[in-house]
C-alpha positions in Angstrom: 17.3 -15.0 -5.2 15.8 -11.5 -5.0 16.6 -8.9 -7.7 17.1 -5.3 -6.7 18.2 -3.5 -9.9 19.4 -4.1 -13.4 22.2 -2.4 -15.5 20.1 -1.3 -18.5 19.6 2.5 -18.8 16.5 3.8 -20.4 16.3 6.5 -23.1 13.1 8.1 -21.6 11.2 8.1 -18.4 8.9 5.1 -18.0 5.7 7.1 -17.5 3.3 4.2 -17.6 5.3 2.0 -15.3 5.6 4.8 -12.8 1.9 5.6 -13.1 0.9 1.9 -12.5 3.1 1.9 -9.4 1.4 5.1 -8.1 -2.1 3.7 -8.7 -1.3 0.4 -7.0 0.2 2.2 -4.0 -2.8 4.5 -3.7 -5.2 1.5 -4.0 -3.3 -0.2 -1.2 -3.7 2.9 1.0 -7.4 2.7 0.4 -7.3 -1.0 1.3 -5.7 0.0 4.7 -8.8 2.2 5.3 -11.1 -0.7 4.5 -9.1 -2.9 6.8 -9.5 -0.4 9.6 -13.3 -0.3 8.9 -13.5 -4.1 8.8 -14.9 -4.1 5.3 -11.9 -5.4 3.4 -13.2 -9.0 3.0 -16.3 -7.8 1.3 -14.3 -5.5 -1.0 -11.9 -8.3 -2.0 -14.7 -10.6 -2.9 -16.4 -7.9 -4.9 -13.4 -6.6 -6.7 -11.2 -9.7 -6.8 -11.7 -12.6 -9.3 -13.5 -15.6 -7.8 -12.9 -18.5 -10.2 -16.2 -20.2 -9.2 -18.2 -17.1 -10.2 -16.3 -16.9 -13.5 -17.2 -20.5 -14.4 -20.7 -20.7 -12.9 -22.3 -17.3 -12.6 -20.4 -15.0 -15.0 -21.8 -11.4 -15.1 -20.6 -7.9 -16.1 -19.4 -7.3 -12.6 -17.3 -10.5 -12.7 -15.8 -9.3 -16.1 -14.9 -5.9 -14.5 -13.2 -7.8 -11.6 -10.5 -9.0 -14.1 -9.4 -5.4 -14.1 -10.0 -4.3 -10.5 -8.3 -7.4 -9.1 -5.0 -6.3 -10.6 -4.9 -3.3 -8.3 -5.5 -5.0 -5.0 -2.9 -6.6 -2.8 -2.9 -8.9 0.2 -0.3 -7.1 2.3 2.7 -4.8 2.5 5.2 -7.5 1.4 2.9 -8.4 -1.5 2.7 -4.9 -3.0 6.3 -3.9 -2.2 7.8 -6.9 -4.0 5.4 -6.6 -6.9 6.2 -2.9 -7.4 9.9 -3.5 -7.1 9.8 -6.1 -9.8 7.6 -3.9 -12.0 10.0 -1.0 -11.7 13.2 -3.0 -12.3 11.9 -4.8 -15.4 9.0 -2.7 -16.6 10.9 0.4 -17.4 13.1 -1.2 -20.0 10.2 -3.1 -21.7 8.2 0.2 -21.8 11.2 2.1 -23.2 11.5 -0.5 -26.0 7.9 -0.9 -27.1 6.5 2.6 -26.2 4.1 3.8 -23.5 0.7 2.9 -25.1 1.8 -0.6 -26.2 3.3 -1.3 -22.8 0.0 -0.4 -21.1 -2.0 -2.7 -23.4 0.6 -5.4 -23.0 0.6 -5.1 -19.2 -3.2 -5.3 -19.1 -3.4 -8.2 -21.5 -0.9 -10.2 -19.5 -2.9 -9.5 -16.4 -6.1 -10.8 -18.0 -4.4 -13.8 -19.4 -2.8 -14.6 -16.1 -6.1 -14.5 -14.3 -7.7 -16.6 -16.9 -5.0 -19.2 -16.5 -5.6 -19.3 -12.7 -9.4 -19.7 -13.3 -8.7 -22.5 -15.8 -6.6 -24.4 -13.4 -8.8 -23.9 -10.4 -12.3 -23.4 -11.8 -14.2 -24.3 -8.7 -12.4 -22.4 -6.0 -14.2 -19.6 -4.2 -11.0 -17.9 -3.0 -10.5 -14.5 -4.7 -7.5 -13.9 -6.9 -6.0 -10.4 -6.5 -2.7 -8.7 -7.2 -0.6 -7.4 -10.1 1.6 -10.4 -10.0 0.2 -12.0 -13.2 0.6 -8.9 -15.2 4.1 -8.3 -13.8 5.0 -11.9 -14.6 4.2 -11.1 -18.2 6.7 -8.2 -18.0 9.3 -10.6 -16.6 8.8 -13.1 -19.4 9.1 -10.4 -22.1 12.2 -8.9 -20.4 13.9 -12.4 -20.3 13.5 -12.8 -24.0 14.2 -9.2 -25.0 17.3 -8.7 -22.7 18.6 -12.2 -21.8 22.1 -11.0 -21.1 21.2 -7.9 -19.1 22.9 -8.0 -15.7 20.7 -8.1 -12.6 22.0 -7.3 -9.1 20.5 -10.0 -7.0 20.4 -10.8 -3.3 21.4 -14.4 -2.8 20.5 -15.9 0.6 21.9 -19.3 1.5 21.2 -20.1 5.2 23.1 -17.3 7.0 25.1 -16.3 3.9 23.8 -13.1 2.2 25.5 -11.6 -0.8 24.6 -9.4 -3.7 25.8 -10.9 -7.0 25.3 -9.8 -10.6 23.7 -12.4 -12.7 22.3 -12.6 -16.3 18.6 -11.9 -16.6 17.9 -15.3 -18.1 19.3 -17.0 -14.9 17.4 -14.8 -12.5 14.1 -14.8 -14.3 14.5 -18.4 -15.5 15.0 -19.5 -11.9 11.9 -17.5 -10.9 9.8 -19.2 -13.5 11.0 -22.7 -12.6 10.1 -21.9 -9.0 6.5 -20.9 -10.0 6.1 -24.1 -12.0 7.4 -26.2 -9.1 5.1 -24.6 -6.5 2.2 -24.7 -9.0 2.6 -28.4 -9.3 2.8 -28.8 -5.5 -0.4 -26.8 -5.1 -2.5 -29.4 -6.9 -5.0 -30.9 -4.5 -4.9 -28.0 -2.1 -6.8 -25.5 -4.1 -9.3 -23.2 -2.3 -7.3 -22.6 0.9 -5.8 -19.3 -0.3 -2.2 -18.3 -0.8 -0.3 -17.5 -4.0 -1.9 -17.8 -7.5 1.0 -19.8 -9.0 -0.8 -20.5 -12.2 -1.5 -16.8 -12.8 2.3 -16.3 -12.6 2.9 -19.1 -15.0 0.3 -18.0 -17.4 1.4 -14.3 -17.4 5.1 -15.3 -17.8 4.3 -17.6 -20.8 2.3 -14.8 -22.5 5.2 -12.4 -21.9 7.7 -14.8 -23.3 5.6 -15.2 -26.4 5.5 -11.5 -26.9 9.3 -11.2 -26.3 10.0 -13.9 -28.8 7.8 -12.2 -31.5 9.6 -8.9 -30.8 13.0 -10.6 -31.2 12.1 -12.2 -34.5 10.7 -8.9 -35.8 14.1 -7.3 -34.9 16.0 -10.1 -36.7 13.8 -9.7 -39.8 14.2 -5.9 -39.9 18.0 -6.0 -39.3 
């Protein structure tokens, strides 16, 4: 399943969400220059989070990499899918909690997601990059805040392709189960690169916790 849009209108323009998308896209364009110059590997190791360095040789530069890693991506599909998810689900979360709180929430989810990846694979020297962990937090919050929102989703079964409208808790719940399943399968093959499944899981759990707190606050105030 691949979501393409939701049915929830926003009351105001999602300024932070749009700005994050622009920054990520600009950063990716710079990455293309580094690729052409042949320096991309050095940059990724310098600006990405290397779990071994976090657990063995932590330094201010390593601390800064928790932020810079969130704006690097491994390819066109990586950034395109991340930015699509961010726009679909980020604008409504931002519209609900406000611009500043959304930015702080997004960054916190990104840091927590990276920390989860480091905790699960503390000795790998493969850099962790991408906005996926932070966006996973947005997905977790969205699922708890708007569980009955309708998501237009591309469903692919062999040669059968169809766009269906599904509840958010089905689309995002399936996404989370997929992350957990692949995370469990990745045990024993750490250090060979690929997708940071545990960053996705960690970010999503933090986002769900935030969404749950917000729902309870609404119930108390209502």
